N, CA, C, O and the ligand as a Tripos MOL2 file, in Angstrom:
@<TRIPOS>MOLECULE
protein
  285   283    72     0     0
PROTEIN
NO_CHARGES

@<TRIPOS>ATOM
      1 N          16.7540  -11.3470    7.0140 N.3       1 MET1
      2 CA         16.7370   -9.8460    6.9700 C.3       1 MET1
      3 C          16.1290   -9.4840    5.6570 C.2       1 MET1
      4 O          16.3700  -10.0740    4.6040 O.2       1 MET1
      5 N          15.2960   -8.4340    5.8020 N.am      2 LYS2
      6 CA         14.6050   -7.8270    4.5330 C.3       2 LYS2
      7 C          15.0510   -6.2870    4.5230 C.2       2 LYS2
      8 O          15.6350   -5.7820    5.4810 O.2       2 LYS2
      9 N          14.7300   -5.5990    3.3790 N.am      3 TYR3
     10 CA         14.7730   -4.2850    3.3070 C.3       3 TYR3
     11 C          13.4760   -3.6140    3.0700 C.2       3 TYR3
     12 O          12.8550   -3.7910    2.0220 O.2       3 TYR3
     13 N          13.0430   -2.8250    4.0480 N.am      4 ARG4
     14 CA         11.5750   -2.4170    4.0250 C.3       4 ARG4
     15 C          11.4630   -0.9870    3.6660 C.2       4 ARG4
     16 O          12.2960   -0.1930    4.1020 O.2       4 ARG4
     17 N          10.5720   -0.6330    2.9640 N.am      5 VAL5
     18 CA         10.3760    0.7980    2.5690 C.3       5 VAL5
     19 C           8.9550    1.1550    3.0510 C.2       5 VAL5
     20 O           7.9670    0.4730    2.7800 O.2       5 VAL5
     21 N           8.9380    2.2470    3.7640 N.am      6 ARG6
     22 CA          7.4800    2.7810    4.2140 C.3       6 ARG6
     23 C           7.3260    4.2330    3.7880 C.2       6 ARG6
     24 O           8.1400    5.1090    4.0810 O.2       6 ARG6
     25 N           6.1800    4.4290    3.0510 N.am      7 LEU7
     26 CA          5.9800    5.8940    2.6440 C.3       7 LEU7
     27 C           4.5010    6.1030    2.8190 C.2       7 LEU7
     28 O           3.7010    5.1730    2.9140 O.2       7 LEU7
     29 N           4.1700    7.4340    2.8590 N.am      8 ASP8
     30 CA          2.8140    7.8830    2.8070 C.3       8 ASP8
     31 C           2.8100    9.2520    2.3000 C.2       8 ASP8
     32 O           3.0850   10.2140    3.0160 O.2       8 ASP8
     33 N           2.4750    9.3480    0.9680 N.am      9 LEU9
     34 CA          2.5650   10.6270    0.2120 C.3       9 LEU9
     35 C           1.1300   11.0400   -0.2870 C.2       9 LEU9
     36 O           0.3830   10.2710   -0.8930 O.2       9 LEU9
     37 N           0.8560   12.2410    0.0120 N.am     10 ASN10
     38 CA         -0.4430   12.8460   -0.6170 C.3      10 ASN10
     39 C          -0.1350   13.7200   -1.8050 C.2      10 ASN10
     40 O           0.7740   14.5500   -1.7960 O.2      10 ASN10
     41 N          -0.8950   13.5070   -2.7790 N.am     11 PHE11
     42 CA         -0.7140   14.3780   -3.9710 C.3      11 PHE11
     43 C          -1.9740   15.0910   -4.2360 C.2      11 PHE11
     44 O          -3.0520   14.6730   -3.8140 O.2      11 PHE11
     45 N          -1.8270   16.3340   -5.0420 N.am     12 ASP12
     46 CA         -3.0490   17.0350   -5.4750 C.3      12 ASP12
     47 C          -3.6090   16.2660   -6.5620 C.2      12 ASP12
     48 O          -4.8350   16.1940   -6.6420 O.2      12 ASP12
     49 N          -2.7510   15.5820   -7.5540 N.am     13 SER13
     50 CA         -3.2180   14.9980   -8.6430 C.3      13 SER13
     51 C          -3.3910   13.4640   -8.5780 C.2      13 SER13
     52 O          -2.5070   12.7010   -8.1890 O.2      13 SER13
     53 N          -4.5900   13.0970   -8.9890 N.am     14 ASP14
     54 CA         -4.8450   11.5440   -8.9180 C.3      14 ASP14
     55 C          -3.9720   10.8010   -9.7440 C.2      14 ASP14
     56 O          -3.6970    9.6400   -9.4410 O.2      14 ASP14
     57 N          -3.3540   11.5110  -11.0800 N.am     15 SER15
     58 CA         -2.5490   10.7920  -11.7720 C.3      15 SER15
     59 C          -1.1930   10.4940  -11.1150 C.2      15 SER15
     60 O          -0.5790    9.4820  -11.4510 O.2      15 SER15
     61 N          -0.7280   11.2900  -10.2390 N.am     16 ASP16
     62 CA          0.5730   11.0510   -9.7330 C.3      16 ASP16
     63 C           0.3420    9.9880   -8.6170 C.2      16 ASP16
     64 O           1.2380    9.1730   -8.3970 O.2      16 ASP16
     65 N          -0.8500    9.9570   -7.8840 N.am     17 ALA17
     66 CA         -1.1410    8.8330   -6.9400 C.3      17 ALA17
     67 C          -1.2120    7.5330   -7.6140 C.2      17 ALA17
     68 O          -0.6700    6.5300   -7.1510 O.2      17 ALA17
     69 N          -1.9810    7.5540   -8.8740 N.am     18 LEU18
     70 CA         -2.0020    6.2360   -9.5080 C.3      18 LEU18
     71 C          -0.7930    5.7710  -10.2380 C.2      18 LEU18
     72 O          -0.5800    4.5780  -10.4590 O.2      18 LEU18
     73 N          -0.0030    6.7390  -10.6090 N.am     19 ALA19
     74 CA          1.2890    6.3430  -11.1180 C.3      19 ALA19
     75 C           2.1940    5.6690  -10.1010 C.2      19 ALA19
     76 O           2.8950    4.6960  -10.3790 O.2      19 ALA19
     77 N           2.1350    6.2660   -8.8590 N.am     20 LEU20
     78 CA          3.0180    5.5360   -7.6350 C.3      20 LEU20
     79 C           2.4050    4.2620   -7.3840 C.2      20 LEU20
     80 O           3.1330    3.2870   -7.1980 O.2      20 LEU20
     81 N           1.1190    4.1470   -7.3550 N.am     21 MET21
     82 CA          0.4280    2.9870   -7.0620 C.3      21 MET21
     83 C           0.6940    1.8390   -8.1780 C.2      21 MET21
     84 O           0.8860    0.6770   -7.8210 O.2      21 MET21
     85 N           0.6960    2.1850   -9.4290 N.am     22 ASP22
     86 CA          1.1660    1.3920  -10.5220 C.3      22 ASP22
     87 C           2.5310    0.9130  -10.3170 C.2      22 ASP22
     88 O           2.8120   -0.2840  -10.3820 O.2      22 ASP22
     89 N           3.4090    1.8610  -10.0610 N.am     23 TYR23
     90 CA          4.8530    1.5270   -9.8850 C.3      23 TYR23
     91 C           4.9920    0.4870   -8.6510 C.2      23 TYR23
     92 O           5.6860   -0.5210   -8.7880 O.2      23 TYR23
     93 N           4.4320    0.7140   -7.6580 N.am     24 ALA24
     94 CA          4.4800   -0.1750   -6.3920 C.3      24 ALA24
     95 C           3.8730   -1.6090   -6.7690 C.2      24 ALA24
     96 O           4.3660   -2.6450   -6.3230 O.2      24 ALA24
     97 N           2.7720   -1.5930   -7.6190 N.am     25 ARG25
     98 CA          2.1520   -2.8100   -7.8880 C.3      25 ARG25
     99 C           3.0330   -3.6580   -8.7670 C.2      25 ARG25
    100 O           3.0570   -4.8830   -8.6440 O.2      25 ARG25
    101 N           3.7790   -2.9870   -9.6830 N.am     26 GLY26
    102 CA          4.7800   -3.6650  -10.4350 C.3      26 GLY26
    103 C           5.9080   -4.2050   -9.4730 C.2      26 GLY26
    104 O           6.2410   -5.3810   -9.6180 O.2      26 GLY26
    105 N           6.4340   -3.5540   -8.6450 N.am     27 LEU27
    106 CA          7.5350   -4.0020   -7.7410 C.3      27 LEU27
    107 C           7.0130   -5.0290   -6.7700 C.2      27 LEU27
    108 O           7.7610   -5.8980   -6.3220 O.2      27 LEU27
    109 N           5.8000   -4.9480   -6.4530 N.am     28 SER28
    110 CA          5.1460   -5.9070   -5.4840 C.3      28 SER28
    111 C           5.4270   -7.4600   -5.7710 C.2      28 SER28
    112 O           5.5380   -8.3300   -4.9070 O.2      28 SER28
    113 N           5.5170   -7.6280   -7.1250 N.am     29 THR29
    114 CA          5.7150   -9.1410   -7.5260 C.3      29 THR29
    115 C           7.0400   -9.6950   -6.8970 C.2      29 THR29
    116 O           7.2630  -10.8950   -6.7380 O.2      29 THR29
    117 N           7.9040   -8.6620   -6.5550 N.am     30 ARG30
    118 CA          9.1880   -9.0760   -6.0290 C.3      30 ARG30
    119 C           9.2940   -8.9330   -4.4710 C.2      30 ARG30
    120 O          10.2910   -9.2220   -3.8100 O.2      30 ARG30
    121 N           8.0680   -8.4250   -3.9730 N.am     31 ALA31
    122 CA          8.0390   -8.1310   -2.4690 C.3      31 ALA31
    123 C           7.5810   -9.4380   -1.7650 C.2      31 ALA31
    124 O           6.9050  -10.2870   -2.3470 O.2      31 ALA31
    125 N           7.9920   -9.5480   -0.4690 N.am     32 VAL32
    126 CA          7.3760  -10.6610    0.2860 C.3      32 VAL32
    127 C           6.8370  -10.2630    1.4820 C.2      32 VAL32
    128 O           7.2020   -9.2020    1.9870 O.2      32 VAL32
    129 N           5.9270  -11.0460    2.0640 N.am     33 SER33
    130 CA          5.3640  -10.8610    3.3180 C.3      33 SER33
    131 C           6.1690  -11.7560    4.4700 C.2      33 SER33
    132 O           6.7470  -12.7920    4.1420 O.2      33 SER33
    133 N           6.1650  -11.3450    5.6530 N.am     34 ILE34
    134 CA          6.8970  -12.0320    6.6190 C.3      34 ILE34
    135 C           5.9180  -12.7900    7.5650 C.2      34 ILE34
    136 O           4.9290  -12.1980    7.9940 O.2      34 ILE34
    137 N           6.1670  -14.0740    7.8980 N.am     35 ASN35
    138 CA          5.3880  -14.8780    8.7630 C.3      35 ASN35
    139 C           3.9860  -14.8310    8.4140 C.2      35 ASN35
    140 O           3.1450  -14.6160    9.2870 O.2      35 ASN35
    141 N           3.6380  -15.0340    7.0780 N.am     36 GLU36
    142 CA          2.1780  -14.9940    6.7080 C.3      36 GLU36
    143 C           1.3890  -16.0480    7.4230 C.2      36 GLU36
    144 O           1.9390  -17.1310    7.6220 O.2      36 GLU36
    145 N           0.2240  -15.8590    7.8100 N.am     37 GLY37
    146 CA         -0.6530  -16.7000    8.6180 C.3      37 GLY37
    147 C          -0.3430  -16.8620   10.0580 C.2      37 GLY37
    148 O          -1.1150  -17.4980   10.7760 O.2      37 GLY37
    149 N           0.8380  -16.2740   10.5640 N.am     38 ARG38
    150 CA          1.0910  -16.4700   11.9020 C.3      38 ARG38
    151 C           0.5320  -15.1710   12.6660 C.2      38 ARG38
    152 O           0.0440  -14.2070   12.0760 O.2      38 ARG38
    153 N           0.6700  -15.2790   14.0700 N.am     39 ASP39
    154 CA          0.2470  -14.0640   14.8090 C.3      39 ASP39
    155 C           0.9600  -12.8820   14.5660 C.2      39 ASP39
    156 O           0.4800  -11.7490   14.6050 O.2      39 ASP39
    157 N           2.2550  -13.2130   14.2840 N.am     40 ASP40
    158 CA          3.2070  -11.9890   14.1610 C.3      40 ASP40
    159 C           3.4930  -11.6550   12.5760 C.2      40 ASP40
    160 O           4.5460  -11.1660   12.1660 O.2      40 ASP40
    161 N           2.3620  -12.0100   11.7610 N.am     41 GLU41
    162 CA          2.6740  -11.7370   10.3900 C.3      41 GLU41
    163 C           2.7520  -10.1530   10.0200 C.2      41 GLU41
    164 O           2.1310   -9.2610   10.5990 O.2      41 GLU41
    165 N           3.5520  -10.0180    9.0490 N.am     42 GLU42
    166 CA          3.6550   -8.6050    8.6840 C.3      42 GLU42
    167 C           3.5060   -8.7410    7.0040 C.2      42 GLU42
    168 O           4.3670   -9.1820    6.2430 O.2      42 GLU42
    169 N           2.2060   -8.2500    6.6570 N.am     43 ILE43
    170 CA          1.8810   -8.4270    5.2830 C.3      43 ILE43
    171 C           2.2910   -7.1070    4.5130 C.2      43 ILE43
    172 O           1.9060   -5.9850    4.8440 O.2      43 ILE43
    173 N           3.0800   -7.3700    3.4960 N.am     44 SER44
    174 CA          3.5160   -6.2160    2.6230 C.3      44 SER44
    175 C           2.1870   -5.7080    1.7910 C.2      44 SER44
    176 O           1.3810   -6.4970    1.2980 O.2      44 SER44
    177 N           2.0870   -4.4070    1.7150 N.am     45 PHE45
    178 CA          0.8320   -3.9540    0.9750 C.3      45 PHE45
    179 C           1.1900   -2.5370    0.5100 C.2      45 PHE45
    180 O           2.1550   -1.8920    0.9190 O.2      45 PHE45
    181 N           0.2730   -2.1290   -0.4130 N.am     46 CYS46
    182 CA          0.1900   -0.7560   -0.8950 C.3      46 CYS46
    183 C          -1.3800   -0.3790   -0.9760 C.2      46 CYS46
    184 O          -2.2440   -1.1980   -1.2880 O.2      46 CYS46
    185 N          -1.5900    0.7460   -0.7070 N.am     47 GLU47
    186 CA         -3.0170    1.3200   -0.5590 C.3      47 GLU47
    187 C          -3.0310    2.6290   -1.2130 C.2      47 GLU47
    188 O          -2.0750    3.4040   -1.1820 O.2      47 GLU47
    189 N          -4.2110    2.8650   -1.8420 N.am     48 ILE48
    190 CA         -4.5000    4.2740   -2.3440 C.3      48 ILE48
    191 C          -5.8390    4.6170   -1.7020 C.2      48 ILE48
    192 O          -6.7790    3.8270   -1.6140 O.2      48 ILE48
    193 N          -5.8310    5.9120   -1.2500 N.am     49 GLU49
    194 CA         -6.9800    6.3970   -0.5180 C.3      49 GLU49
    195 C          -7.3840    7.7550   -0.9850 C.2      49 GLU49
    196 O          -6.5540    8.5690   -1.3900 O.2      49 GLU49
    197 N          -8.6350    7.9880   -0.9280 N.am     50 LEU50
    198 CA         -9.1130    9.4140   -1.1310 C.3      50 LEU50
    199 C          -9.1040   10.1120    0.0910 C.2      50 LEU50
    200 O         -10.0160    9.8650    0.8800 O.2      50 LEU50
    201 N          -8.1390   11.0400    0.4320 N.am     51 CYS51
    202 CA         -7.9270   11.7490    1.6970 C.3      51 CYS51
    203 C          -8.6280   13.0190    1.7990 C.2      51 CYS51
    204 O          -8.2940   13.9580    1.0770 O.2      51 CYS51
    205 N          -9.6290   13.1230    2.6880 N.am     52 ARG52
    206 CA        -10.3760   14.3140    2.7680 C.3      52 ARG52
    207 C          -9.9870   15.0140    4.1490 C.2      52 ARG52
    208 O         -10.7980   15.8430    4.5620 O.2      52 ARG52
    209 N          -8.9820   14.8070    4.8180 N.am     53 HIS53
    210 CA         -8.6090   15.2050    6.0360 C.3      53 HIS53
    211 C          -8.4040   16.7730    5.9670 C.2      53 HIS53
    212 O          -8.5690   17.4710    6.9680 O.2      53 HIS53
    213 N          -8.0560   17.2640    4.8070 N.am     54 ASP54
    214 CA         -7.9090   18.7090    4.6230 C.3      54 ASP54
    215 C          -9.3490   19.5310    4.6490 C.2      54 ASP54
    216 O          -9.4960   20.7500    4.7400 O.2      54 ASP54
    217 N         -10.3000   18.5750    4.5490 N.am     55 GLU55
    218 CA        -11.6970   19.1760    4.5490 C.3      55 GLU55
    219 C         -12.4530   18.7740    5.7870 C.2      55 GLU55
    220 O         -13.6430   19.0370    5.9550 O.2      55 GLU55
    221 N         -11.6400   18.0720    6.7090 N.am     56 GLY56
    222 CA        -12.2000   17.7490    8.0700 C.3      56 GLY56
    223 C         -13.0830   16.5030    7.8440 C.2      56 GLY56
    224 O         -13.9740   16.2490    8.6550 O.2      56 GLY56
    225 N         -12.8560   15.6850    6.7210 N.am     57 LEU57
    226 CA        -13.6550   14.4510    6.4010 C.3      57 LEU57
    227 C         -12.5950   13.2450    6.4480 C.2      57 LEU57
    228 O         -11.4000   13.4360    6.2250 O.2      57 LEU57
    229 N         -13.0760   12.1220    6.7240 N.am     58 PRO58
    230 CA        -12.1780   10.9690    6.7900 C.3      58 PRO58
    231 C         -11.6570   10.5560    5.3900 C.2      58 PRO58
    232 O         -12.0440   11.0920    4.3520 O.2      58 PRO58
    233 N         -10.7600    9.5720    5.4530 N.am     59 CYS59
    234 CA        -10.2360    8.9340    4.2590 C.3      59 CYS59
    235 C         -11.0830    7.9500    3.6640 C.2      59 CYS59
    236 O         -11.8840    7.4340    4.4430 O.2      59 CYS59
    237 N         -11.1080    7.5580    2.4690 N.am     60 THR60
    238 CA        -11.8140    6.3800    1.8610 C.3      60 THR60
    239 C         -10.7890    5.6520    1.1060 C.2      60 THR60
    240 O         -10.0530    6.1810    0.2740 O.2      60 THR60
    241 N         -10.7760    4.3910    1.4410 N.am     61 ARG61
    242 CA         -9.8340    3.3930    0.7430 C.3      61 ARG61
    243 C         -10.4200    3.2010   -0.6400 C.2      61 ARG61
    244 O         -11.6030    2.8990   -0.7970 O.2      61 ARG61
    245 N          -9.5980    3.3760   -1.6100 N.am     62 LEU62
    246 CA         -9.9390    2.9580   -3.0420 C.3      62 LEU62
    247 C          -9.4770    1.6080   -3.5030 C.2      62 LEU62
    248 O         -10.1650    0.8870   -4.2260 O.2      62 LEU62
    249 N          -8.2400    1.2820   -3.0400 N.am     63 ASP63
    250 CA         -7.6700    0.0530   -3.4270 C.3      63 ASP63
    251 C          -6.5690   -0.3160   -2.3770 C.2      63 ASP63
    252 O          -5.8880    0.5060   -1.7650 O.2      63 ASP63
    253 N          -6.5030   -1.6110   -2.2680 N.am     64 ARG64
    254 CA         -5.3220   -2.2480   -1.4350 C.3      64 ARG64
    255 C          -4.8400   -3.3590   -1.9620 C.2      64 ARG64
    256 O          -5.6240   -4.2900   -2.1510 O.2      64 ARG64
    257 N          -3.5080   -3.4930   -2.2960 N.am     65 LEU65
    258 CA         -2.9210   -4.5760   -2.7320 C.3      65 LEU65
    259 C          -2.0090   -5.1970   -1.5660 C.2      65 LEU65
    260 O          -1.1650   -4.5350   -0.9630 O.2      65 LEU65
    261 N          -2.2680   -6.4690   -1.3390 N.am     66 GLU66
    262 CA         -1.5360   -7.2790   -0.3910 C.3      66 GLU66
    263 C          -0.6440   -8.3710   -1.0110 C.2      66 GLU66
    264 O          -1.0340   -9.0830   -1.9360 O.2      66 GLU66
    265 N           0.5490   -8.4610   -0.4600 N.am     67 VAL67
    266 CA          1.5190   -9.5600   -1.0150 C.3      67 VAL67
    267 C           1.1870  -10.7890   -0.2210 C.2      67 VAL67
    268 O           1.5950  -10.8260    0.9400 O.2      67 VAL67
    269 N           0.4650  -11.8500   -0.7210 N.am     68 ARG68
    270 CA          0.2710  -12.9830    0.0270 C.3      68 ARG68
    271 C           0.5500  -14.2270   -0.9180 C.2      68 ARG68
    272 O           0.3590  -14.1590   -2.1320 O.2      68 ARG68
    273 N           1.0400  -15.4310   -0.2460 N.am     69 LYS69
    274 CA          1.1280  -16.6470   -0.8780 C.3      69 LYS69
    275 C           0.1250  -17.4960   -0.4500 C.2      69 LYS69
    276 O          -0.3340  -18.3050   -1.2560 O.2      69 LYS69
    277 N          -0.3370  -17.4440    0.7970 N.am     70 LEU70
    278 CA         -1.4820  -18.2000    1.4290 C.3      70 LEU70
    279 C          -2.8060  -17.5550    1.0330 C.2      70 LEU70
    280 O          -2.8700  -16.3310    0.9240 O.2      70 LEU70
    281 N          -3.8060  -18.2890    0.8260 N.am     71 ARG71
    282 CA         -5.1530  -17.8030    0.4570 C.3      71 ARG71
    283 C          -6.1990  -18.5570    1.4280 C.2      71 ARG71
    284 O          -7.4050  -18.3310    1.3300 O.2      71 ARG71
    285 ZN         -6.8440   11.4510    5.2060 Zn       72 ZN72
@<TRIPOS>BOND
     1     1     2 1
     2     2     3 1
     3     3     4 2
     4     3     5 am
     5     5     6 1
     6     6     7 1
     7     7     8 2
     8     7     9 am
     9     9    10 1
    10    10    11 1
    11    11    12 2
    12    11    13 am
    13    13    14 1
    14    14    15 1
    15    15    16 2
    16    15    17 am
    17    17    18 1
    18    18    19 1
    19    19    20 2
    20    19    21 am
    21    21    22 1
    22    22    23 1
    23    23    24 2
    24    23    25 am
    25    25    26 1
    26    26    27 1
    27    27    28 2
    28    27    29 am
    29    29    30 1
    30    30    31 1
    31    31    32 2
    32    31    33 am
    33    33    34 1
    34    34    35 1
    35    35    36 2
    36    35    37 am
    37    37    38 1
    38    38    39 1
    39    39    40 2
    40    39    41 am
    41    41    42 1
    42    42    43 1
    43    43    44 2
    44    43    45 am
    45    45    46 1
    46    46    47 1
    47    47    48 2
    48    47    49 am
    49    49    50 1
    50    50    51 1
    51    51    52 2
    52    51    53 am
    53    53    54 1
    54    54    55 1
    55    55    56 2
    56    55    57 am
    57    57    58 1
    58    58    59 1
    59    59    60 2
    60    59    61 am
    61    61    62 1
    62    62    63 1
    63    63    64 2
    64    63    65 am
    65    65    66 1
    66    66    67 1
    67    67    68 2
    68    67    69 am
    69    69    70 1
    70    70    71 1
    71    71    72 2
    72    71    73 am
    73    73    74 1
    74    74    75 1
    75    75    76 2
    76    75    77 am
    77    77    78 1
    78    78    79 1
    79    79    80 2
    80    79    81 am
    81    81    82 1
    82    82    83 1
    83    83    84 2
    84    83    85 am
    85    85    86 1
    86    86    87 1
    87    87    88 2
    88    87    89 am
    89    89    90 1
    90    90    91 1
    91    91    92 2
    92    91    93 am
    93    93    94 1
    94    94    95 1
    95    95    96 2
    96    95    97 am
    97    97    98 1
    98    98    99 1
    99    99   100 2
   100    99   101 am
   101   101   102 1
   102   102   103 1
   103   103   104 2
   104   103   105 am
   105   105   106 1
   106   106   107 1
   107   107   108 2
   108   107   109 am
   109   109   110 1
   110   110   111 1
   111   111   112 2
   112   111   113 am
   113   113   114 1
   114   114   115 1
   115   115   116 2
   116   115   117 am
   117   117   118 1
   118   118   119 1
   119   119   120 2
   120   119   121 am
   121   121   122 1
   122   122   123 1
   123   123   124 2
   124   123   125 am
   125   125   126 1
   126   126   127 1
   127   127   128 2
   128   127   129 am
   129   129   130 1
   130   130   131 1
   131   131   132 2
   132   131   133 am
   133   133   134 1
   134   134   135 1
   135   135   136 2
   136   135   137 am
   137   137   138 1
   138   138   139 1
   139   139   140 2
   140   139   141 am
   141   141   142 1
   142   142   143 1
   143   143   144 2
   144   143   145 am
   145   145   146 1
   146   146   147 1
   147   147   148 2
   148   147   149 am
   149   149   150 1
   150   150   151 1
   151   151   152 2
   152   151   153 am
   153   153   154 1
   154   154   155 1
   155   155   156 2
   156   155   157 am
   157   157   158 1
   158   158   159 1
   159   159   160 2
   160   159   161 am
   161   161   162 1
   162   162   163 1
   163   163   164 2
   164   163   165 am
   165   165   166 1
   166   166   167 1
   167   167   168 2
   168   167   169 am
   169   169   170 1
   170   170   171 1
   171   171   172 2
   172   171   173 am
   173   173   174 1
   174   174   175 1
   175   175   176 2
   176   175   177 am
   177   177   178 1
   178   178   179 1
   179   179   180 2
   180   179   181 am
   181   181   182 1
   182   182   183 1
   183   183   184 2
   184   183   185 am
   185   185   186 1
   186   186   187 1
   187   187   188 2
   188   187   189 am
   189   189   190 1
   190   190   191 1
   191   191   192 2
   192   191   193 am
   193   193   194 1
   194   194   195 1
   195   195   196 2
   196   195   197 am
   197   197   198 1
   198   198   199 1
   199   199   200 2
   200   199   201 am
   201   201   202 1
   202   202   203 1
   203   203   204 2
   204   203   205 am
   205   205   206 1
   206   206   207 1
   207   207   208 2
   208   207   209 am
   209   209   210 1
   210   210   211 1
   211   211   212 2
   212   211   213 am
   213   213   214 1
   214   214   215 1
   215   215   216 2
   216   215   217 am
   217   217   218 1
   218   218   219 1
   219   219   220 2
   220   219   221 am
   221   221   222 1
   222   222   223 1
   223   223   224 2
   224   223   225 am
   225   225   226 1
   226   226   227 1
   227   227   228 2
   228   227   229 am
   229   229   230 1
   230   230   231 1
   231   231   232 2
   232   231   233 am
   233   233   234 1
   234   234   235 1
   235   235   236 2
   236   235   237 am
   237   237   238 1
   238   238   239 1
   239   239   240 2
   240   239   241 am
   241   241   242 1
   242   242   243 1
   243   243   244 2
   244   243   245 am
   245   245   246 1
   246   246   247 1
   247   247   248 2
   248   247   249 am
   249   249   250 1
   250   250   251 1
   251   251   252 2
   252   251   253 am
   253   253   254 1
   254   254   255 1
   255   255   256 2
   256   255   257 am
   257   257   258 1
   258   258   259 1
   259   259   260 2
   260   259   261 am
   261   261   262 1
   262   262   263 1
   263   263   264 2
   264   263   265 am
   265   265   266 1
   266   266   267 1
   267   267   268 2
   268   267   269 am
   269   269   270 1
   270   270   271 1
   271   271   272 2
   272   271   273 am
   273   273   274 1
   274   274   275 1
   275   275   276 2
   276   275   277 am
   277   277   278 1
   278   278   279 1
   279   279   280 2
   280   279   281 am
   281   281   282 1
   282   282   283 1
   283   283   284 2
@<TRIPOS>SUBSTRUCTURE
     1 MET1         2 RESIDUE 1 A MET
     2 LYS2         6 RESIDUE 1 A LYS
     3 TYR3        10 RESIDUE 1 A TYR
     4 ARG4        14 RESIDUE 1 A ARG
     5 VAL5        18 RESIDUE 1 A VAL
     6 ARG6        22 RESIDUE 1 A ARG
     7 LEU7        26 RESIDUE 1 A LEU
     8 ASP8        30 RESIDUE 1 A ASP
     9 LEU9        34 RESIDUE 1 A LEU
    10 ASN10       38 RESIDUE 1 A ASN
    11 PHE11       42 RESIDUE 1 A PHE
    12 ASP12       46 RESIDUE 1 A ASP
    13 SER13       50 RESIDUE 1 A SER
    14 ASP14       54 RESIDUE 1 A ASP
    15 SER15       58 RESIDUE 1 A SER
    16 ASP16       62 RESIDUE 1 A ASP
    17 ALA17       66 RESIDUE 1 A ALA
    18 LEU18       70 RESIDUE 1 A LEU
    19 ALA19       74 RESIDUE 1 A ALA
    20 LEU20       78 RESIDUE 1 A LEU
    21 MET21       82 RESIDUE 1 A MET
    22 ASP22       86 RESIDUE 1 A ASP
    23 TYR23       90 RESIDUE 1 A TYR
    24 ALA24       94 RESIDUE 1 A ALA
    25 ARG25       98 RESIDUE 1 A ARG
    26 GLY26      102 RESIDUE 1 A GLY
    27 LEU27      106 RESIDUE 1 A LEU
    28 SER28      110 RESIDUE 1 A SER
    29 THR29      114 RESIDUE 1 A THR
    30 ARG30      118 RESIDUE 1 A ARG
    31 ALA31      122 RESIDUE 1 A ALA
    32 VAL32      126 RESIDUE 1 A VAL
    33 SER33      130 RESIDUE 1 A SER
    34 ILE34      134 RESIDUE 1 A ILE
    35 ASN35      138 RESIDUE 1 A ASN
    36 GLU36      142 RESIDUE 1 A GLU
    37 GLY37      146 RESIDUE 1 A GLY
    38 ARG38      150 RESIDUE 1 A ARG
    39 ASP39      154 RESIDUE 1 A ASP
    40 ASP40      158 RESIDUE 1 A ASP
    41 GLU41      162 RESIDUE 1 A GLU
    42 GLU42      166 RESIDUE 1 A GLU
    43 ILE43      170 RESIDUE 1 A ILE
    44 SER44      174 RESIDUE 1 A SER
    45 PHE45      178 RESIDUE 1 A PHE
    46 CYS46      182 RESIDUE 1 A CYS
    47 GLU47      186 RESIDUE 1 A GLU
    48 ILE48      190 RESIDUE 1 A ILE
    49 GLU49      194 RESIDUE 1 A GLU
    50 LEU50      198 RESIDUE 1 A LEU
    51 CYS51      202 RESIDUE 1 A CYS
    52 ARG52      206 RESIDUE 1 A ARG
    53 HIS53      210 RESIDUE 1 A HIS
    54 ASP54      214 RESIDUE 1 A ASP
    55 GLU55      218 RESIDUE 1 A GLU
    56 GLY56      222 RESIDUE 1 A GLY
    57 LEU57      226 RESIDUE 1 A LEU
    58 PRO58      230 RESIDUE 1 A PRO
    59 CYS59      234 RESIDUE 1 A CYS
    60 THR60      238 RESIDUE 1 A THR
    61 ARG61      242 RESIDUE 1 A ARG
    62 LEU62      246 RESIDUE 1 A LEU
    63 ASP63      250 RESIDUE 1 A ASP
    64 ARG64      254 RESIDUE 1 A ARG
    65 LEU65      258 RESIDUE 1 A LEU
    66 GLU66      262 RESIDUE 1 A GLU
    67 VAL67      266 RESIDUE 1 A VAL
    68 ARG68      270 RESIDUE 1 A ARG
    69 LYS69      274 RESIDUE 1 A LYS
    70 LEU70      278 RESIDUE 1 A LEU
    71 ARG71      282 RESIDUE 1 A ARG
    72 ZN72       285 GROUP 0 **** ****
């Protein structure tokens, strides 16, 4: 059993978004992925995107951190 957190927060300020990403990056060293390398793997991750859906445009991924032990 694990304790899973899911969140998806949009900010007006890039500094708020980067602060949350940095906090998540720090905690990610204690996070684990489940069944890594198997068909049913669930990889722990955090992402930061530039979201332009308020302008009718798509999101652009800026960074993605994945918790993996296998490479
Ligand atoms: Zn978007």
